[in-house]
N, CA, C and O atoms as a GROMACS GRO file, in nm:
protein
  396
    1MET      N    1  -0.001   1.223  -0.495
    1MET     CA    2  -0.040   1.091  -0.452
    1MET      C    3   0.083   1.001  -0.441
    1MET      O    4   0.141   0.960  -0.542
    2LYS      N    5   0.121   0.974  -0.322
    2LYS     CA    6   0.237   0.888  -0.302
    2LYS      C    7   0.195   0.741  -0.298
    2LYS      O    8   0.085   0.707  -0.254
    3SER      N    9   0.284   0.658  -0.344
    3SER     CA   10   0.260   0.514  -0.338
    3SER      C   11   0.288   0.464  -0.196
    3SER      O   12   0.349   0.534  -0.115
    4PHE      N   13   0.243   0.343  -0.169
    4PHE     CA   14   0.270   0.280  -0.040
    4PHE      C   15   0.421   0.280  -0.014
    4PHE      O   16   0.466   0.316   0.095
    5GLY      N   17   0.499   0.240  -0.114
    5GLY     CA   18   0.644   0.233  -0.099
    5GLY      C   19   0.708   0.367  -0.067
    5GLY      O   20   0.798   0.375   0.017
    6GLU      N   21   0.662   0.471  -0.134
    6GLU     CA   22   0.716   0.605  -0.108
    6GLU      C   23   0.682   0.650   0.034
    6GLU      O   24   0.765   0.711   0.102
    7ILE      N   25   0.562   0.618   0.078
    7ILE     CA   26   0.521   0.658   0.213
    7ILE      C   27   0.607   0.592   0.319
    7ILE      O   28   0.655   0.659   0.411
    8ILE      N   29   0.628   0.460   0.306
    8ILE     CA   30   0.706   0.393   0.411
    8ILE      C   31   0.854   0.429   0.402
    8ILE      O   32   0.922   0.438   0.505
    9ARG      N   33   0.906   0.451   0.281
    9ARG     CA   34   1.045   0.492   0.268
    9ARG      C   35   1.065   0.630   0.333
    9ARG      O   36   1.162   0.652   0.405
   10ASN      N   37   0.973   0.722   0.305
   10ASN     CA   38   0.982   0.855   0.366
   10ASN      C   39   0.973   0.848   0.517
   10ASN      O   40   1.047   0.917   0.587
   11ALA      N   41   0.883   0.765   0.568
   11ALA     CA   42   0.868   0.751   0.714
   11ALA      C   43   0.997   0.694   0.774
   11ALA      O   44   1.042   0.739   0.880
   12ARG      N   45   1.054   0.596   0.707
   12ARG     CA   46   1.178   0.535   0.757
   12ARG      C   47   1.292   0.636   0.756
   12ARG      O   48   1.367   0.647   0.853
   13GLU      N   49   1.304   0.710   0.647
   13GLU     CA   50   1.413   0.807   0.636
   13GLU      C   51   1.396   0.923   0.734
   13GLU      O   52   1.495   0.974   0.787
   14GLU      N   53   1.273   0.965   0.758
   14GLU     CA   54   1.249   1.073   0.854
   14GLU      C   55   1.295   1.034   0.995
   14GLU      O   56   1.340   1.118   1.072
   15LYS      N   57   1.284   0.905   1.026
   15LYS     CA   58   1.324   0.856   1.157
   15LYS      C   59   1.470   0.809   1.158
   15LYS      O   60   1.521   0.763   1.260
   16ASN      N   61   1.536   0.820   1.043
   16ASN     CA   62   1.675   0.776   1.029
   16ASN      C   63   1.693   0.629   1.064
   16ASN      O   64   1.794   0.590   1.124
   17TYR      N   65   1.595   0.547   1.028
   17TYR     CA   66   1.604   0.403   1.050
   17TYR      C   67   1.665   0.337   0.927
   17TYR      O   68   1.636   0.374   0.814
   18ILE      N   69   1.749   0.239   0.952
   18ILE     CA   70   1.801   0.159   0.841
   18ILE      C   71   1.704   0.042   0.819
   18ILE      O   72   1.627   0.005   0.908
   19LEU      N   73   1.711  -0.015   0.700
   19LEU     CA   74   1.621  -0.126   0.666
   19LEU      C   75   1.632  -0.241   0.766
   19LEU      O   76   1.532  -0.302   0.802
   20ARG      N   77   1.753  -0.269   0.810
   20ARG     CA   78   1.776  -0.380   0.903
   20ARG      C   79   1.697  -0.359   1.032
   20ARG      O   80   1.640  -0.454   1.086
   21HIS      N   81   1.695  -0.237   1.083
   21HIS     CA   82   1.621  -0.206   1.206
   21HIS      C   83   1.471  -0.227   1.187
   21HIS      O   84   1.406  -0.290   1.270
   22VAL      N   85   1.417  -0.174   1.078
   22VAL     CA   86   1.274  -0.188   1.051
   22VAL      C   87   1.239  -0.336   1.034
   22VAL      O   88   1.139  -0.384   1.088
   23GLY      N   89   1.320  -0.407   0.959
   23GLY     CA   90   1.297  -0.549   0.938
   23GLY      C   91   1.294  -0.627   1.068
   23GLY      O   92   1.208  -0.713   1.088
   24ALA      N   93   1.388  -0.598   1.156
   24ALA     CA   94   1.394  -0.668   1.285
   24ALA      C   95   1.271  -0.637   1.370
   24ALA      O   96   1.215  -0.726   1.434
   25GLU      N   97   1.229  -0.512   1.370
   25GLU     CA   98   1.112  -0.471   1.450
   25GLU      C   99   0.982  -0.532   1.398
   25GLU      O  100   0.895  -0.568   1.477
   26LEU      N  101   0.971  -0.544   1.266
   26LEU     CA  102   0.847  -0.593   1.206
   26LEU      C  103   0.852  -0.741   1.171
   26LEU      O  104   0.752  -0.797   1.126
   27ASP      N  105   0.967  -0.804   1.191
   27ASP     CA  106   0.987  -0.944   1.154
   27ASP      C  107   0.960  -0.966   1.004
   27ASP      O  108   0.892  -1.060   0.965
   28ILE      N  109   1.016  -0.874   0.924
   28ILE     CA  110   1.007  -0.882   0.778
   28ILE      C  111   1.148  -0.864   0.725
   28ILE      O  112   1.218  -0.772   0.766
   29ASP      N  113   1.191  -0.951   0.636
   29ASP     CA  114   1.326  -0.944   0.581
   29ASP      C  115   1.352  -0.806   0.520
   29ASP      O  116   1.266  -0.751   0.450
   30GLN      N  117   1.469  -0.751   0.547
   30GLN     CA  118   1.502  -0.617   0.497
   30GLN      C  119   1.501  -0.610   0.345
   30GLN      O  120   1.467  -0.505   0.289
   31ALA      N  121   1.536  -0.717   0.277
   31ALA     CA  122   1.533  -0.717   0.130
   31ALA      C  123   1.390  -0.704   0.079
   31ALA      O  124   1.365  -0.641  -0.023
   32ILE      N  125   1.297  -0.764   0.150
   32ILE     CA  126   1.156  -0.755   0.112
   32ILE      C  127   1.105  -0.613   0.135
   32ILE      O  128   1.031  -0.559   0.053
   33ILE      N  129   1.144  -0.553   0.246
   33ILE     CA  130   1.104  -0.414   0.273
   33ILE      C  131   1.159  -0.323   0.164
   33ILE      O  132   1.090  -0.232   0.118
   34SER      N  133   1.282  -0.346   0.124
   34SER     CA  134   1.342  -0.267   0.017
   34SER      C  135   1.259  -0.280  -0.111
   34SER      O  136   1.238  -0.182  -0.182
   35LYS      N  137   1.212  -0.400  -0.141
   35LYS     CA  138   1.129  -0.422  -0.260
   35LYS      C  139   0.993  -0.352  -0.244
   35LYS      O  140   0.940  -0.300  -0.342
   36PHE      N  141   0.937  -0.351  -0.124
   36PHE     CA  142   0.814  -0.276  -0.099
   36PHE      C  143   0.836  -0.129  -0.131
   36PHE      O  144   0.756  -0.066  -0.200
   37GLU      N  145   0.946  -0.075  -0.081
   37GLU     CA  146   0.975   0.067  -0.100
   37GLU      C  147   0.991   0.102  -0.248
   37GLU      O  148   0.954   0.211  -0.291
   38ARG      N  149   1.047   0.010  -0.325
   38ARG     CA  150   1.068   0.034  -0.468
   38ARG      C  151   0.949  -0.006  -0.555
   38ARG      O  152   0.951   0.012  -0.676
   39GLY      N  153   0.845  -0.061  -0.492
   39GLY     CA  154   0.727  -0.103  -0.566
   39GLY      C  155   0.745  -0.231  -0.644
   39GLY      O  156   0.668  -0.260  -0.735
   40GLU      N  157   0.846  -0.308  -0.609
   40GLU     CA  158   0.876  -0.432  -0.680
   40GLU      C  159   0.803  -0.552  -0.619
   40GLU      O  160   0.798  -0.660  -0.678
   41ARG      N  161   0.747  -0.532  -0.502
   41ARG     CA  162   0.674  -0.638  -0.434
   41ARG      C  163   0.562  -0.574  -0.355
   41ARG      O  164   0.575  -0.461  -0.308
   42LYS      N  165   0.452  -0.645  -0.341
   42LYS     CA  166   0.336  -0.591  -0.270
   42LYS      C  167   0.320  -0.660  -0.135
   42LYS      O  168   0.325  -0.782  -0.126
   43PRO      N  169   0.302  -0.581  -0.030
   43PRO     CA  170   0.282  -0.640   0.103
   43PRO      C  171   0.140  -0.694   0.119
   43PRO      O  172   0.051  -0.666   0.039
   44THR      N  173   0.122  -0.772   0.223
   44THR     CA  174  -0.012  -0.816   0.259
   44THR      C  175  -0.079  -0.705   0.340
   44THR      O  176  -0.012  -0.611   0.385
   45LYS      N  177  -0.208  -0.715   0.359
   45LYS     CA  178  -0.278  -0.615   0.440
   45LYS      C  179  -0.224  -0.615   0.582
   45LYS      O  180  -0.210  -0.509   0.644
   46GLU      N  181  -0.194  -0.733   0.636
   46GLU     CA  182  -0.139  -0.743   0.771
   46GLU      C  183  -0.006  -0.670   0.782
   46GLU      O  184   0.022  -0.604   0.882
   47GLN      N  185   0.077  -0.681   0.678
   47GLN     CA  186   0.205  -0.610   0.678
   47GLN      C  187   0.183  -0.460   0.669
   47GLN      O  188   0.256  -0.383   0.732
   48VAL      N  189   0.086  -0.416   0.591
   48VAL     CA  190   0.054  -0.274   0.580
   48VAL      C  191   0.018  -0.219   0.718
   48VAL      O  192   0.063  -0.111   0.756
   49ILE      N  193  -0.062  -0.293   0.792
   49ILE     CA  194  -0.104  -0.250   0.925
   49ILE      C  195   0.017  -0.246   1.020
   49ILE      O  196   0.027  -0.155   1.102
   50LYS      N  197   0.108  -0.343   1.007
   50LYS     CA  198   0.230  -0.340   1.088
   50LYS      C  199   0.310  -0.213   1.063
   50LYS      O  200   0.359  -0.150   1.156
   51PHE      N  201   0.324  -0.176   0.935
   51PHE     CA  202   0.398  -0.054   0.901
   51PHE      C  203   0.328   0.068   0.959
   51PHE      O  204   0.394   0.157   1.013
   52ALA      N  205   0.196   0.074   0.947
   52ALA     CA  206   0.122   0.189   1.000
   52ALA      C  207   0.144   0.202   1.150
   52ALA      O  208   0.169   0.311   1.200
   53ASP      N  209   0.134   0.091   1.221
   53ASP     CA  210   0.154   0.093   1.365
   53ASP      C  211   0.298   0.133   1.402
   53ASP      O  212   0.320   0.216   1.490
   54PHE      N  213   0.394   0.072   1.334
   54PHE     CA  214   0.535   0.096   1.365
   54PHE      C  215   0.574   0.242   1.342
   54PHE      O  216   0.641   0.304   1.425
   55PHE      N  217   0.531   0.297   1.227
   55PHE     CA  218   0.568   0.434   1.194
   55PHE      C  219   0.468   0.538   1.246
   55PHE      O  220   0.484   0.658   1.224
   56LYS      N  221   0.364   0.490   1.315
   56LYS     CA  222   0.259   0.578   1.368
   56LYS      C  223   0.195   0.660   1.255
   56LYS      O  224   0.178   0.782   1.265
   57LEU      N  225   0.162   0.588   1.147
   57LEU     CA  226   0.094   0.650   1.033
   57LEU      C  227  -0.056   0.621   1.044
   57LEU      O  228  -0.096   0.524   1.108
   58GLU      N  229  -0.136   0.705   0.984
   58GLU     CA  230  -0.280   0.683   0.982
   58GLU      C  231  -0.308   0.553   0.906
   58GLU      O  232  -0.279   0.542   0.787
   59LYS      N  233  -0.363   0.456   0.977
   59LYS     CA  234  -0.383   0.321   0.920
   59LYS      C  235  -0.469   0.324   0.794
   59LYS      O  236  -0.432   0.263   0.693
   60ASN      N  237  -0.582   0.395   0.797
   60ASN     CA  238  -0.670   0.396   0.680
   60ASN      C  239  -0.604   0.462   0.560
   60ASN      O  240  -0.623   0.418   0.447
   61ASP      N  241  -0.526   0.566   0.582
   61ASP     CA  242  -0.456   0.633   0.471
   61ASP      C  243  -0.354   0.538   0.407
   61ASP      O  244  -0.340   0.535   0.285
   62LEU      N  245  -0.285   0.462   0.489
   62LEU     CA  246  -0.185   0.369   0.435
   62LEU      C  247  -0.254   0.254   0.361
   62LEU      O  248  -0.204   0.209   0.257
   63ILE      N  249  -0.366   0.207   0.412
   63ILE     CA  250  -0.441   0.101   0.344
   63ILE      C  251  -0.493   0.153   0.210
   63ILE      O  252  -0.489   0.081   0.110
   64VAL      N  253  -0.541   0.277   0.206
   64VAL     CA  254  -0.588   0.335   0.080
   64VAL      C  255  -0.473   0.344  -0.021
   64VAL      O  256  -0.492   0.312  -0.138
   65ALA      N  257  -0.357   0.388   0.023
   65ALA     CA  258  -0.241   0.395  -0.068
   65ALA      C  259  -0.207   0.257  -0.121
   65ALA      O  260  -0.181   0.241  -0.240
   66TRP      N  261  -0.207   0.156  -0.033
   66TRP     CA  262  -0.175   0.019  -0.072
   66TRP      C  263  -0.278  -0.036  -0.171
   66TRP      O  264  -0.241  -0.092  -0.274
   67LEU      N  265  -0.406  -0.019  -0.140
   67LEU     CA  266  -0.510  -0.070  -0.229
   67LEU      C  267  -0.510   0.003  -0.363
   67LEU      O  268  -0.528  -0.059  -0.468
   68SER      N  269  -0.491   0.134  -0.360
   68SER     CA  270  -0.489   0.208  -0.486
   68SER      C  271  -0.369   0.169  -0.572
   68SER      O  272  -0.379   0.169  -0.695
   69ASP      N  273  -0.257   0.136  -0.509
   69ASP     CA  274  -0.142   0.083  -0.585
   69ASP      C  275  -0.180  -0.047  -0.654
   69ASP      O  276  -0.149  -0.068  -0.772
   70LYS      N  277  -0.248  -0.134  -0.581
   70LYS     CA  278  -0.288  -0.263  -0.638
   70LYS      C  279  -0.378  -0.243  -0.760
   70LYS      O  280  -0.360  -0.308  -0.863
   71VAL      N  281  -0.475  -0.154  -0.747
   71VAL     CA  282  -0.567  -0.127  -0.857
   71VAL      C  283  -0.491  -0.065  -0.974
   71VAL      O  284  -0.508  -0.106  -1.089
   72PHE      N  285  -0.407   0.033  -0.945
   72PHE     CA  286  -0.330   0.099  -1.050
   72PHE      C  287  -0.245  -0.002  -1.128
   72PHE      O  288  -0.248  -0.002  -1.251
   73TYR      N  289  -0.169  -0.085  -1.058
   73TYR     CA  290  -0.080  -0.179  -1.128
   73TYR      C  291  -0.158  -0.282  -1.208
   73TYR      O  292  -0.109  -0.332  -1.309
   74GLU      N  293  -0.277  -0.313  -1.164
   74GLU     CA  294  -0.360  -0.409  -1.238
   74GLU      C  295  -0.416  -0.346  -1.366
   74GLU      O  296  -0.431  -0.414  -1.468
   75LEU      N  297  -0.445  -0.215  -1.361
   75LEU     CA  298  -0.514  -0.150  -1.473
   75LEU      C  299  -0.427  -0.055  -1.556
   75LEU      O  300  -0.475  -0.003  -1.657
   76GLU      N  301  -0.303  -0.031  -1.516
   76GLU     CA  302  -0.224   0.075  -1.580
   76GLU      C  303  -0.209   0.063  -1.730
   76GLU      O  304  -0.196   0.166  -1.797
   77ASN      N  305  -0.210  -0.055  -1.786
   77ASN     CA  306  -0.192  -0.070  -1.930
   77ASN      C  307  -0.320  -0.109  -2.002
   77ASN      O  308  -0.317  -0.153  -2.118
   78GLU      N  309  -0.432  -0.095  -1.935
   78GLU     CA  310  -0.561  -0.130  -1.994
   78GLU      C  311  -0.626  -0.008  -2.058
   78GLU      O  312  -0.637   0.097  -1.995
   79ASP      N  313  -0.668  -0.021  -2.182
   79ASP     CA  314  -0.735   0.088  -2.251
   79ASP      C  315  -0.870   0.121  -2.186
   79ASP      O  316  -0.917   0.234  -2.195
   80LEU      N  317  -0.930   0.024  -2.122
   80LEU     CA  318  -1.062   0.042  -2.064
   80LEU      C  319  -1.058   0.071  -1.914
   80LEU      O  320  -1.158   0.055  -1.845
   81ALA      N  321  -0.943   0.114  -1.863
   81ALA     CA  322  -0.924   0.130  -1.719
   81ALA      C  323  -1.029   0.222  -1.656
   81ALA      O  324  -1.086   0.187  -1.553
   82GLU      N  325  -1.055   0.336  -1.717
   82GLU     CA  326  -1.151   0.430  -1.657
   82GLU      C  327  -1.291   0.370  -1.655
   82GLU      O  328  -1.365   0.387  -1.558
   83ARG      N  329  -1.326   0.302  -1.759
   83ARG     CA  330  -1.458   0.237  -1.765
   83ARG      C  331  -1.469   0.128  -1.660
   83ARG      O  332  -1.572   0.114  -1.594
   84VAL      N  333  -1.363   0.052  -1.644
   84VAL     CA  334  -1.361  -0.053  -1.543
   84VAL      C  335  -1.379   0.006  -1.404
   84VAL      O  336  -1.456  -0.047  -1.324
   85LEU      N  337  -1.309   0.115  -1.374
   85LEU     CA  338  -1.321   0.179  -1.244
   85LEU      C  339  -1.463   0.229  -1.218
   85LEU      O  340  -1.513   0.217  -1.106
   86LYS      N  341  -1.527   0.286  -1.320
   86LYS     CA  342  -1.664   0.334  -1.304
   86LYS      C  343  -1.760   0.219  -1.275
   86LYS      O  344  -1.846   0.230  -1.187
   87VAL      N  345  -1.745   0.110  -1.347
   87VAL     CA  346  -1.831  -0.006  -1.324
   87VAL      C  347  -1.806  -0.065  -1.185
   87VAL      O  348  -1.900  -0.102  -1.116
   88ALA      N  349  -1.680  -0.072  -1.146
   88ALA     CA  350  -1.646  -0.123  -1.012
   88ALA      C  351  -1.708  -0.034  -0.905
   88ALA      O  352  -1.761  -0.084  -0.805
   89GLU      N  353  -1.702   0.097  -0.924
   89GLU     CA  354  -1.762   0.190  -0.828
   89GLU      C  355  -1.912   0.167  -0.817
   89GLU      O  356  -1.968   0.167  -0.707
   90GLU      N  357  -1.978   0.146  -0.931
   90GLU     CA  358  -2.122   0.118  -0.930
   90GLU      C  359  -2.152  -0.012  -0.855
   90GLU      O  360  -2.248  -0.019  -0.779
   91LYS      N  361  -2.070  -0.113  -0.876
   91LYS     CA  362  -2.089  -0.240  -0.807
   91LYS      C  363  -2.073  -0.224  -0.657
   91LYS      O  364  -2.149  -0.283  -0.579
   92ILE      N  365  -1.975  -0.146  -0.616
   92ILE     CA  366  -1.952  -0.124  -0.473
   92ILE      C  367  -2.071  -0.051  -0.412
   92ILE      O  368  -2.120  -0.089  -0.305
   93LYS      N  369  -2.119   0.052  -0.479
   93LYS     CA  370  -2.235   0.127  -0.430
   93LYS      C  371  -2.357   0.037  -0.419
   93LYS      O  372  -2.432   0.046  -0.322
   94TYR      N  373  -2.378  -0.049  -0.518
   94TYR     CA  374  -2.491  -0.141  -0.517
   94TYR      C  375  -2.480  -0.239  -0.401
   94TYR      O  376  -2.577  -0.266  -0.331
   95LYS      N  377  -2.362  -0.292  -0.383
   95LYS     CA  378  -2.340  -0.389  -0.275
   95LYS      C  379  -2.365  -0.326  -0.138
   95LYS      O  380  -2.425  -0.388  -0.050
   96ILE      N  381  -2.319  -0.201  -0.121
   96ILE     CA  382  -2.341  -0.131   0.006
   96ILE      C  383  -2.490  -0.111   0.030
   96ILE      O  384  -2.538  -0.128   0.143
   97LYS      N  385  -2.564  -0.075  -0.074
   97LYS     CA  386  -2.708  -0.053  -0.061
   97LYS      C  387  -2.783  -0.179  -0.022
   97LYS      O  388  -2.879  -0.174   0.055
   98THR      N  389  -2.739  -0.291  -0.074
   98THR     CA  390  -2.813  -0.417  -0.053
   98THR      C  391  -2.773  -0.489   0.073
   98THR      O  392  -2.828  -0.594   0.105
   99HIS      N  393  -2.677  -0.435   0.146
   99HIS     CA  394  -2.636  -0.502   0.270
   99HIS      C  395  -2.660  -0.414   0.385
   99HIS      O  396  -2.632  -0.452   0.499
   0.00000   0.00000   0.00000
């Protein structure tokens, strides 16, 4: 399971792009992209979609990586993390049923 940052760094390196090039193409500061790659900063959903389009990555897969990173970082030091995830899953299933 790769993180969002690992995925975009690998995509950038596979294409031999430097951070400056990616930043210019996406209108995102190269220092911020570097922080995304290292997991030190979290992109917005709009930025995630920009990366998916630019690198021709599967959009839903990249969104899942990004969202799962967010959940992981929020819960990584919680003793009740697994219980929280189960309850959240139940809430999502309930909400889907009622809509």
